[in-house]
N, CA, C and O atoms as a Tinker XYZ file with bonds, in Angstrom:
   428  protein
     1  N      5.835000  -21.768000    8.223000    73     2
     2  CA     4.816000  -20.790000    8.593000    64     1     3
     3  C      5.504000  -19.466000    8.934000    63     2     4     5
     4  O      6.480000  -19.442000    9.685000    81     3
     5  N      4.999000  -18.388000    8.387000    73     3     6
     6  CA     5.631000  -17.083000    8.643000    64     5     7
     7  C      5.451000  -16.645000   10.097000    63     6     8     9
     8  O      4.513000  -17.049000   10.784000    81     7
     9  N      6.380000  -15.809000   10.533000    73     7    10
    10  CA     6.300000  -15.218000   11.872000    64     9    11
    11  C      5.231000  -14.126000   11.831000    63    10    12    13
    12  O      5.496000  -12.999000   11.413000    81    11
    13  N      4.036000  -14.473000   12.264000    73    11    14
    14  CA     2.891000  -13.572000   12.140000    64    13    15
    15  C      3.082000  -12.263000   12.888000    63    14    16    17
    16  O      2.664000  -11.212000   12.402000    81    15
    17  N      3.703000  -12.304000   14.058000    73    15    18
    18  CA     3.905000  -11.060000   14.815000    64    17    19
    19  C      4.838000  -10.115000   14.058000    63    18    20    21
    20  O      4.649000   -8.899000   14.073000    81    19
    21  N      5.843000  -10.686000   13.398000    73    19    22
    22  CA     6.769000   -9.865000   12.612000    64    21    23
    23  C      6.029000   -9.190000   11.457000    63    22    24    25
    24  O      6.165000   -7.988000   11.233000    81    23
    25  N      5.245000   -9.987000   10.728000    73    23    26
    26  CA     4.548000   -9.430000    9.562000    64    25    27
    27  C      3.419000   -8.498000    9.983000    63    26    28    29
    28  O      3.137000   -7.526000    9.281000    81    27
    29  N      2.769000   -8.768000   11.104000    73    27    30
    30  CA     1.740000   -7.843000   11.612000    64    29    31
    31  C      2.371000   -6.481000   11.898000    63    30    32    33
    32  O      1.807000   -5.442000   11.555000    81    31
    33  N      3.552000   -6.494000   12.533000    73    31    34
    34  CA     4.248000   -5.237000   12.832000    64    33    35
    35  C      4.685000   -4.552000   11.542000    63    34    36    37
    36  O      4.536000   -3.338000   11.401000    81    35
    37  N      5.214000   -5.312000   10.616000    73    35    38
    38  CA     5.633000   -4.749000    9.326000    64    37    39
    39  C      4.459000   -4.065000    8.635000    63    38    40    41
    40  O      4.600000   -2.966000    8.098000    81    39
    41  N      3.312000   -4.714000    8.652000    73    39    42
    42  CA     2.112000   -4.171000    8.000000    64    41    43
    43  C      1.595000   -2.946000    8.742000    63    42    44    45
    44  O      1.267000   -1.938000    8.115000    81    43
    45  N      1.517000   -3.016000   10.062000    73    43    46
    46  CA     0.996000   -1.863000   10.813000    64    45    47
    47  C      1.941000   -0.668000   10.714000    63    46    48    49
    48  O      1.487000    0.476000   10.663000    81    47
    49  N      3.250000   -0.922000   10.688000    73    47    50
    50  CA     4.202000    0.180000   10.503000    64    49    51
    51  C      4.000000    0.843000    9.139000    63    50    52    53
    52  O      4.037000    2.068000    9.023000    81    51
    53  N      3.787000    0.024000    8.111000    73    51    54
    54  CA     3.569000    0.568000    6.768000    64    53    55
    55  C      2.257000    1.344000    6.710000    63    54    56    57
    56  O      2.180000    2.384000    6.055000    81    55
    57  N      1.226000    0.847000    7.390000    73    55    58
    58  CA    -0.049000    1.570000    7.436000    64    57    59
    59  C      0.131000    2.948000    8.071000    63    58    60    61
    60  O     -0.461000    3.924000    7.610000    81    59
    61  N      0.940000    3.032000    9.120000    73    59    62
    62  CA     1.198000    4.325000    9.762000    64    61    63
    63  C      1.923000    5.268000    8.807000    63    62    64    65
    64  O      1.600000    6.454000    8.741000    81    63
    65  N      2.910000    4.741000    8.059000    73    63    66
    66  CA     3.631000    5.567000    7.083000    64    65    67
    67  C      2.674000    6.103000    6.015000    63    66    68    69
    68  O      2.733000    7.277000    5.647000    81    67
    69  N      1.805000    5.237000    5.530000    73    67    70
    70  CA     0.865000    5.648000    4.492000    64    69    71
    71  C     -0.145000    6.661000    5.018000    63    70    72    73
    72  O     -0.555000    7.567000    4.294000    81    71
    73  N     -0.540000    6.507000    6.266000    73    71    74
    74  CA    -1.465000    7.473000    6.866000    64    73    75
    75  C     -0.824000    8.863000    6.894000    63    74    76    77
    76  O     -1.474000    9.860000    6.583000    81    75
    77  N      0.443000    8.916000    7.267000    73    75    78
    78  CA     1.170000   10.199000    7.278000    64    77    79
    79  C      1.238000   10.751000    5.858000    63    78    80    81
    80  O      1.019000   11.944000    5.645000    81    79
    81  N      1.543000    9.887000    4.883000    73    79    82
    82  CA     1.658000   10.345000    3.495000    64    81    83
    83  C      0.338000   10.922000    3.004000    63    82    84    85
    84  O      0.319000   11.976000    2.368000    81    83
    85  N     -0.762000   10.241000    3.292000    73    83    86
    86  CA    -2.065000   10.723000    2.834000    64    85    87
    87  C     -2.402000   12.069000    3.464000    63    86    88    89
    88  O     -2.949000   12.946000    2.796000    81    87
    89  N     -2.082000   12.237000    4.742000    73    87    90
    90  CA    -2.340000   13.535000    5.384000    64    89    91
    91  C     -1.484000   14.638000    4.764000    63    90    92    93
    92  O     -1.941000   15.771000    4.613000    81    91
    93  N     -0.240000   14.307000    4.405000    73    91    94
    94  CA     0.626000   15.290000    3.758000    64    93    95
    95  C      0.070000   15.665000    2.381000    63    94    96    97
    96  O      0.054000   16.838000    2.008000    81    95
    97  N     -0.381000   14.665000    1.638000    73    95    98
    98  CA    -0.956000   14.920000    0.311000    64    97    99
    99  C     -2.201000   15.795000    0.453000    63    98   100   101
   100  O     -2.365000   16.769000   -0.283000    81    99
   101  N     -3.072000   15.452000    1.392000    73    99   102
   102  CA    -4.287000   16.258000    1.610000    64   101   103
   103  C     -3.936000   17.698000    1.959000    63   102   104   105
   104  O     -4.576000   18.635000    1.482000    81   103
   105  N     -2.921000   17.865000    2.790000    73   103   106
   106  CA    -2.497000   19.215000    3.186000    64   105   107
   107  C     -1.991000   19.985000    1.964000    63   106   108   109
   108  O     -2.359000   21.140000    1.753000    81   107
   109  N     -1.148000   19.337000    1.167000    73   107   110
   110  CA    -0.607000   19.994000   -0.023000    64   109   111
   111  C     -1.717000   20.363000   -1.013000    63   110   112   113
   112  O     -1.693000   21.439000   -1.610000    81   111
   113  N     -2.687000   19.463000   -1.182000    73   111   114
   114  CA    -3.781000   19.739000   -2.111000    64   113   115
   115  C     -4.664000   20.880000   -1.610000    63   114   116   117
   116  O     -5.320000   21.549000   -2.408000    81   115
   117  N     -4.685000   21.105000   -0.313000    73   115   118
   118  CA    -5.504000   22.158000    0.261000    64   117   119
   119  C     -4.838000   23.524000    0.265000    63   118   120   121
   120  O     -5.467000   24.520000    0.624000    81   119
   121  N     -3.576000   23.580000   -0.128000    73   119   122
   122  CA    -2.856000   24.853000   -0.153000    64   121   123
   123  C     -3.449000   25.772000   -1.223000    63   122   124   125
   124  O     -3.846000   25.304000   -2.291000    81   123
   125  N     -3.510000   27.086000   -0.939000    73   123   126
   126  CA    -4.033000   28.022000   -1.947000    64   125   127
   127  C     -3.135000   28.051000   -3.183000    63   126   128   129
   128  O     -1.920000   27.872000   -3.096000    81   127
   129  N     -3.759000   28.277000   -4.319000    73   127   130
   130  CA    -3.037000   28.311000   -5.590000    64   129   131
   131  C     -2.581000   29.735000   -5.899000    63   130   132   133
   132  O     -3.168000   30.716000   -5.443000    81   131
   133  N     -1.540000   29.808000   -6.669000    73   131   134
   134  CA    -0.968000   31.091000   -7.068000    64   133   135
   135  C     -1.919000   31.830000   -8.006000    63   134   136   137
   136  O     -2.721000   31.210000   -8.704000    81   135
   137  N     -1.824000   33.152000   -8.016000    73   135   138
   138  CA    -2.633000   33.974000   -8.919000    64   137   139
   139  C     -2.022000   34.012000  -10.325000    63   138   140   141
   140  O     -2.713000   34.318000  -11.296000    81   139
   141  N     -0.731000   33.701000  -10.428000    73   139   142
   142  CA    -0.034000   33.711000  -11.708000    64   141   143
   143  C     -0.449000   32.494000  -12.539000    63   142   144   145
   144  O     -0.433000   31.367000  -12.042000    81   143
   145  N     -0.821000   32.719000  -13.802000    73   143   146
   146  CA    -1.303000   31.639000  -14.656000    64   145   147
   147  C     -0.258000   30.552000  -14.888000    63   146   148   149
   148  O     -0.597000   29.369000  -14.887000    81   147
   149  N      0.992000   30.922000  -15.083000    73   147   150
   150  CA     2.050000   29.930000  -15.278000    64   149   151
   151  C      2.222000   29.077000  -14.023000    63   150   152   153
   152  O      2.372000   27.858000  -14.099000    81   151
   153  N      2.199000   29.737000  -12.875000    73   151   154
   154  CA     2.313000   29.001000  -11.614000    64   153   155
   155  C      1.089000   28.107000  -11.394000    63   154   156   157
   156  O      1.208000   27.015000  -10.838000    81   155
   157  N     -0.075000   28.568000  -11.827000    73   155   158
   158  CA    -1.285000   27.751000  -11.687000    64   157   159
   159  C     -1.165000   26.472000  -12.507000    63   158   160   161
   160  O     -1.585000   25.406000  -12.055000    81   159
   161  N     -0.600000   26.565000  -13.701000    73   159   162
   162  CA    -0.430000   25.377000  -14.545000    64   161   163
   163  C      0.499000   24.375000  -13.871000    63   162   164   165
   164  O      0.243000   23.171000  -13.894000    81   163
   165  N      1.563000   24.867000  -13.279000    73   163   166
   166  CA     2.495000   24.000000  -12.553000    64   165   167
   167  C      1.810000   23.392000  -11.335000    63   166   168   169
   168  O      1.980000   22.210000  -11.038000    81   167
   169  N      1.035000   24.214000  -10.635000    73   167   170
   170  CA     0.304000   23.719000   -9.463000    64   169   171
   171  C     -0.672000   22.606000   -9.851000    63   170   172   173
   172  O     -0.808000   21.619000   -9.128000    81   171
   173  N     -1.345000   22.763000  -10.983000    73   171   174
   174  CA    -2.289000   21.743000  -11.436000    64   173   175
   175  C     -1.577000   20.436000  -11.758000    63   174   176   177
   176  O     -2.074000   19.358000  -11.430000    81   175
   177  N     -0.419000   20.526000  -12.396000    73   175   178
   178  CA     0.371000   19.325000  -12.680000    64   177   179
   179  C      0.816000   18.666000  -11.379000    63   178   180   181
   180  O      0.752000   17.445000  -11.237000    81   179
   181  N      1.263000   19.481000  -10.438000    73   179   182
   182  CA     1.682000   18.952000   -9.138000    64   181   183
   183  C      0.513000   18.266000   -8.426000    63   182   184   185
   184  O      0.677000   17.217000   -7.803000    81   183
   185  N     -0.666000   18.878000   -8.530000    73   183   186
   186  CA    -1.852000   18.296000   -7.900000    64   185   187
   187  C     -2.183000   16.932000   -8.504000    63   186   188   189
   188  O     -2.587000   16.016000   -7.788000    81   187
   189  N     -2.013000   16.799000   -9.814000    73   187   190
   190  CA    -2.275000   15.513000  -10.457000    64   189   191
   191  C     -1.328000   14.438000   -9.927000    63   190   192   193
   192  O     -1.742000   13.306000   -9.677000    81   191
   193  N     -0.077000   14.790000   -9.760000    73   191   194
   194  CA     0.904000   13.850000   -9.218000    64   193   195
   195  C      0.538000   13.492000   -7.778000    63   194   196   197
   196  O      0.574000   12.323000   -7.393000    81   195
   197  N      0.189000   14.503000   -6.989000    73   195   198
   198  CA    -0.188000   14.252000   -5.593000    64   197   199
   199  C     -1.432000   13.373000   -5.500000    63   198   200   201
   200  O     -1.501000   12.477000   -4.658000    81   199
   201  N     -2.414000   13.628000   -6.362000    73   199   202
   202  CA    -3.629000   12.804000   -6.359000    64   201   203
   203  C     -3.304000   11.367000   -6.723000    63   202   204   205
   204  O     -3.883000   10.439000   -6.160000    81   203
   205  N     -2.390000   11.176000   -7.651000    73   203   206
   206  CA    -1.971000    9.837000   -8.044000    64   205   207
   207  C     -1.269000    9.127000   -6.883000    63   206   208   209
   208  O     -1.509000    7.947000   -6.629000    81   207
   209  N     -0.406000    9.858000   -6.188000    73   207   210
   210  CA     0.274000    9.287000   -5.016000    64   209   211
   211  C     -0.733000    8.940000   -3.920000    63   210   212   213
   212  O     -0.620000    7.900000   -3.272000    81   211
   213  N     -1.698000    9.800000   -3.721000    73   211   214
   214  CA    -2.727000    9.544000   -2.722000    64   213   215
   215  C     -3.555000    8.320000   -3.062000    63   214   216   217
   216  O     -3.871000    7.518000   -2.183000    81   215
   217  N     -3.912000    8.168000   -4.338000    73   215   218
   218  CA    -4.694000    7.006000   -4.771000    64   217   219
   219  C     -3.888000    5.720000   -4.606000    63   218   220   221
   220  O     -4.430000    4.696000   -4.191000    81   219
   221  N     -2.599000    5.772000   -4.929000    73   219   222
   222  CA    -1.745000    4.591000   -4.756000    64   221   223
   223  C     -1.639000    4.221000   -3.277000    63   222   224   225
   224  O     -1.656000    3.042000   -2.923000    81   223
   225  N     -1.530000    5.225000   -2.425000    73   223   226
   226  CA    -1.447000    4.971000   -0.983000    64   225   227
   227  C     -2.744000    4.358000   -0.473000    63   226   228   229
   228  O     -2.714000    3.442000    0.350000    81   227
   229  N     -3.877000    4.847000   -0.949000    73   227   230
   230  CA    -5.168000    4.300000   -0.520000    64   229   231
   231  C     -5.326000    2.847000   -0.972000    63   230   232   233
   232  O     -5.868000    2.022000   -0.237000    81   231
   233  N     -4.858000    2.537000   -2.170000    73   231   234
   234  CA    -4.929000    1.161000   -2.666000    64   233   235
   235  C     -4.053000    0.251000   -1.798000    63   234   236   237
   236  O     -4.463000   -0.845000   -1.417000    81   235
   237  N     -2.848000    0.721000   -1.493000    73   235   238
   238  CA    -1.950000   -0.091000   -0.663000    64   237   239
   239  C     -2.532000   -0.280000    0.735000    63   238   240   241
   240  O     -2.395000   -1.357000    1.315000    81   239
   241  N     -3.175000    0.741000    1.282000    73   239   242
   242  CA    -3.815000    0.622000    2.595000    64   241   243
   243  C     -4.873000   -0.481000    2.560000    63   242   244   245
   244  O     -4.950000   -1.300000    3.475000    81   243
   245  N     -5.678000   -0.500000    1.512000    73   243   246
   246  CA    -6.697000   -1.545000    1.385000    64   245   247
   247  C     -6.053000   -2.928000    1.352000    63   246   248   249
   248  O     -6.503000   -3.841000    2.045000    81   247
   249  N     -5.002000   -3.086000    0.550000    73   247   250
   250  CA    -4.324000   -4.372000    0.446000    64   249   251
   251  C     -3.705000   -4.791000    1.782000    63   250   252   253
   252  O     -3.744000   -5.967000    2.147000    81   251
   253  N     -3.139000   -3.833000    2.505000    73   251   254
   254  CA    -2.545000   -4.137000    3.808000    64   253   255
   255  C     -3.609000   -4.539000    4.815000    63   254   256   257
   256  O     -3.390000   -5.443000    5.621000    81   255
   257  N     -4.760000   -3.877000    4.778000    73   255   258
   258  CA    -5.848000   -4.242000    5.688000    64   257   259
   259  C     -6.378000   -5.637000    5.376000    63   258   260   261
   260  O     -6.726000   -6.389000    6.287000    81   259
   261  N     -6.441000   -5.982000    4.100000    73   259   262
   262  CA    -6.837000   -7.333000    3.722000    64   261   263
   263  C     -5.828000   -8.353000    4.252000    63   262   264   265
   264  O     -6.208000   -9.435000    4.699000    81   263
   265  N     -4.543000   -8.001000    4.200000    73   263   266
   266  CA    -3.505000   -8.890000    4.730000    64   265   267
   267  C     -3.674000   -9.071000    6.240000    63   266   268   269
   268  O     -3.505000  -10.177000    6.756000    81   267
   269  N     -4.005000   -7.989000    6.949000    73   267   270
   270  CA    -4.260000   -8.119000    8.389000    64   269   271
   271  C     -5.446000   -9.047000    8.643000    63   270   272   273
   272  O     -5.447000   -9.806000    9.613000    81   271
   273  N     -6.441000   -8.988000    7.784000    73   271   274
   274  CA    -7.581000   -9.895000    7.891000    64   273   275
   275  C     -7.160000  -11.348000    7.700000    63   274   276   277
   276  O     -7.668000  -12.240000    8.378000    81   275
   277  N     -6.225000  -11.583000    6.770000    73   275   278
   278  CA    -5.725000  -12.944000    6.565000    64   277   279
   279  C     -4.910000  -13.416000    7.763000    63   278   280   281
   280  O     -4.941000  -14.595000    8.113000    81   279
   281  N     -4.180000  -12.495000    8.390000    73   279   282
   282  CA    -3.458000  -12.863000    9.610000    64   281   283
   283  C     -4.471000  -13.292000   10.669000    63   282   284   285
   284  O     -4.289000  -14.302000   11.350000    81   283
   285  N     -5.529000  -12.516000   10.793000    73   283   286
   286  CA    -6.549000  -12.798000   11.802000    64   285   287
   287  C     -7.251000  -14.134000   11.554000    63   286   288   289
   288  O     -7.500000  -14.890000   12.492000    81   287
   289  N     -7.569000  -14.423000   10.284000    73   287   290
   290  CA    -8.307000  -15.669000   10.007000    64   289   291
   291  C     -7.402000  -16.885000    9.787000    63   290   292   293
   292  O     -7.883000  -17.996000    9.561000    81   291
   293  N     -6.080000  -16.659000    9.858000    73   291   294
   294  CA    -5.152000  -17.780000    9.777000    64   293   295
   295  C     -4.718000  -18.170000    8.378000    63   294   296   297
   296  O     -4.031000  -19.178000    8.214000    81   295
   297  N     -5.097000  -17.407000    7.370000    73   295   298
   298  CA    -4.730000  -17.769000    6.001000    64   297   299
   299  C     -3.528000  -16.989000    5.475000    63   298   300   301
   300  O     -3.115000  -17.190000    4.333000    81   299
   301  N     -2.962000  -16.100000    6.296000    73   299   302
   302  CA    -1.815000  -15.295000    5.851000    64   301   303
   303  C     -0.623000  -16.214000    5.568000    63   302   304   305
   304  O     -0.326000  -17.130000    6.336000    81   303
   305  N      0.040000  -15.949000    4.463000    73   303   306
   306  CA     1.217000  -16.732000    4.110000    64   305   307
   307  C      0.895000  -17.961000    3.287000    63   306   308   309
   308  O      1.793000  -18.723000    2.928000    81   307
   309  N     -0.373000  -18.162000    2.985000    73   307   310
   310  CA    -0.799000  -19.277000    2.140000    64   309   311
   311  C     -1.364000  -18.698000    0.854000    63   310   312   313
   312  O     -2.215000  -17.809000    0.883000    81   311
   313  N     -0.889000  -19.206000   -0.271000    73   311   314
   314  CA    -1.331000  -18.713000   -1.571000    64   313   315
   315  C     -2.834000  -18.921000   -1.729000    63   314   316   317
   316  O     -3.345000  -20.017000   -1.498000    81   315
   317  N     -3.524000  -17.880000   -2.116000    73   315   318
   318  CA    -4.973000  -17.937000   -2.295000    64   317   319
   319  C     -5.368000  -18.778000   -3.504000    63   318   320   321
   320  O     -6.527000  -19.175000   -3.629000    81   319
   321  N     -4.418000  -19.053000   -4.393000    73   319   322
   322  CA    -4.733000  -19.821000   -5.598000    64   321   323
   323  C     -4.346000  -21.295000   -5.453000    63   322   324   325
   324  O     -5.191000  -22.175000   -5.616000    81   323
   325  N     -3.079000  -21.566000   -5.149000    73   323   326
   326  CA    -2.611000  -22.956000   -5.106000    64   325   327
   327  C     -2.541000  -23.521000   -3.690000    63   326   328   329
   328  O     -2.325000  -24.718000   -3.500000    81   327
   329  N     -2.723000  -22.658000   -2.709000    73   327   330
   330  CA    -2.713000  -23.018000   -1.289000    64   329   331
   331  C     -1.363000  -23.514000   -0.781000    63   330   332   333
   332  O     -1.285000  -24.150000    0.270000    81   331
   333  N     -0.304000  -23.223000   -1.526000    73   331   334
   334  CA     1.061000  -23.515000   -1.077000    64   333   335
   335  C      1.552000  -22.326000   -0.252000    63   334   336   337
   336  O      1.026000  -21.222000   -0.387000    81   335
   337  N      2.555000  -22.544000    0.602000    73   335   338
   338  CA     3.082000  -21.423000    1.391000    64   337   339
   339  C      3.712000  -20.348000    0.505000    63   338   340   341
   340  O      4.338000  -20.644000   -0.512000    81   339
   341  N      3.531000  -19.108000    0.914000    73   339   342
   342  CA     4.206000  -17.973000    0.273000    64   341   343
   343  C      5.522000  -17.796000    1.009000    63   342   344   345
   344  O      5.549000  -17.784000    2.240000    81   343
   345  N      6.612000  -17.657000    0.269000    73   343   346
   346  CA     7.931000  -17.555000    0.906000    64   345   347
   347  C      8.027000  -16.301000    1.776000    63   346   348   349
   348  O      7.426000  -15.268000    1.484000    81   347
   349  N      8.799000  -16.426000    2.845000    73   347   350
   350  CA     9.026000  -15.275000    3.718000    64   349   351
   351  C      9.679000  -14.134000    2.941000    63   350   352   353
   352  O      9.386000  -12.965000    3.192000    81   351
   353  N     10.560000  -14.469000    1.999000    73   351   354
   354  CA    11.217000  -13.428000    1.202000    64   353   355
   355  C     10.185000  -12.628000    0.413000    63   354   356   357
   356  O     10.285000  -11.405000    0.321000    81   355
   357  N      9.200000  -13.310000   -0.152000    73   355   358
   358  CA     8.144000  -12.597000   -0.897000    64   357   359
   359  C      7.322000  -11.747000    0.044000    63   358   360   361
   360  O      6.994000  -10.607000   -0.282000    81   359
   361  N      6.980000  -12.283000    1.213000    73   359   362
   362  CA     6.190000  -11.516000    2.175000    64   361   363
   363  C      6.968000  -10.322000    2.724000    63   362   364   365
   364  O      6.371000   -9.295000    3.048000    81   363
   365  N      8.274000  -10.441000    2.830000    73   363   366
   366  CA     9.096000   -9.293000    3.246000    64   365   367
   367  C      9.018000   -8.198000    2.191000    63   366   368   369
   368  O      8.916000   -7.016000    2.522000    81   367
   369  N      9.066000   -8.593000    0.922000    73   367   370
   370  CA     9.040000   -7.621000   -0.170000    64   369   371
   371  C      7.646000   -7.057000   -0.401000    63   370   372   373
   372  O      7.479000   -5.863000   -0.652000    81   371
   373  N      6.636000   -7.941000   -0.312000    73   371   374
   374  CA     5.249000   -7.553000   -0.568000    64   373   375
   375  C      4.400000   -8.157000    0.550000    63   374   376   377
   376  O      3.797000   -9.214000    0.366000    81   375
   377  N      4.349000   -7.493000    1.709000    73   375   378
   378  CA     3.693000   -8.103000    2.868000    64   377   379
   379  C      2.200000   -8.361000    2.693000    63   378   380   381
   380  O      1.618000   -9.122000    3.466000    81   379
   381  N      1.570000   -7.747000    1.698000    73   379   382
   382  CA     0.145000   -7.966000    1.461000    64   381   383
   383  C     -0.096000   -9.009000    0.365000    63   382   384   385
   384  O     -1.231000   -9.195000   -0.072000    81   383
   385  N      0.962000   -9.687000   -0.078000    73   383   386
   386  CA     0.845000  -10.635000   -1.187000    64   385   387
   387  C     -0.127000  -11.767000   -0.862000    63   386   388   389
   388  O      0.074000  -12.498000    0.108000    81   387
   389  N     -1.189000  -11.917000   -1.677000    73   387   390
   390  CA    -2.108000  -13.033000   -1.464000    64   389   391
   391  C     -1.714000  -14.279000   -2.262000    63   390   392   393
   392  O     -2.249000  -15.365000   -2.042000    81   391
   393  N     -0.759000  -14.101000   -3.201000    73   391   394
   394  CA    -0.343000  -15.195000   -4.068000    64   393   395
   395  C      1.139000  -15.468000   -3.931000    63   394   396   397
   396  O      1.924000  -14.557000   -3.668000    81   395
   397  N      1.530000  -16.742000   -4.111000    73   395   398
   398  CA     2.943000  -17.076000   -4.147000    64   397   399
   399  C      3.540000  -16.505000   -5.429000    63   398   400   401
   400  O      2.814000  -16.063000   -6.319000    81   399
   401  N      4.847000  -16.518000   -5.514000    73   399   402
   402  CA     5.528000  -15.928000   -6.675000    64   401   403
   403  C      5.111000  -16.616000   -7.975000    63   402   404   405
   404  O      4.879000  -15.952000   -8.986000    81   403
   405  N      5.019000  -17.921000   -7.948000    73   403   406
   406  CA     4.666000  -18.675000   -9.156000    64   405   407
   407  C      3.269000  -18.304000   -9.645000    63   406   408   409
   408  O      3.079000  -18.049000  -10.834000    81   407
   409  N      2.293000  -18.271000   -8.744000    73   407   410
   410  CA     0.909000  -17.933000   -9.136000    64   409   411
   411  C      0.793000  -16.468000   -9.548000    63   410   412   413
   412  O      0.026000  -16.138000  -10.453000    81   411
   413  N      1.546000  -15.590000   -8.894000    73   411   414
   414  CA     1.521000  -14.163000   -9.261000    64   413   415
   415  C      2.082000  -13.955000  -10.654000    63   414   416   417
   416  O      1.577000  -13.127000  -11.412000    81   415
   417  N      3.128000  -14.704000  -10.999000    73   415   418
   418  CA     3.713000  -14.572000  -12.330000    64   417   419
   419  C      2.785000  -15.139000  -13.398000    63   418   420   421
   420  O      2.764000  -14.649000  -14.527000    81   419
   421  N      2.026000  -16.157000  -13.053000    73   419   422
   422  CA     1.109000  -16.782000  -14.009000    64   421   423
   423  C     -0.153000  -15.939000  -14.228000    63   422   424   425
   424  O     -0.841000  -16.087000  -15.238000    81   423
   425  N     -0.445000  -15.061000  -13.274000    73   423   426
   426  CA    -1.675000  -14.254000  -13.362000    64   425   427
   427  C     -1.573000  -13.139000  -14.370000    63   426   428
   428  O     -2.527000  -12.382000  -14.551000    81   427
């Protein structure tokens, strides 16, 4: 059985990091754009990258919150498909993992 307090802290720390990242992305996206057309094109490309990073962060936040829910209901660390334990090494690498390595590879 995984050390739930360790993984809860790992998840909450990551949520805090992502919250900071999203605020930074929002701030950058809110910056005024240059009047120069060439600079505007670069700014638009940068905005697309920032929006992509923001979307990835929001997706990870959702997955982490779901993992916290599994900690709360007692199912954290158990594969949602085969119901075998998920290795601590996998949870260290992917703390929101709902599937063991074998089931994730088969999916």
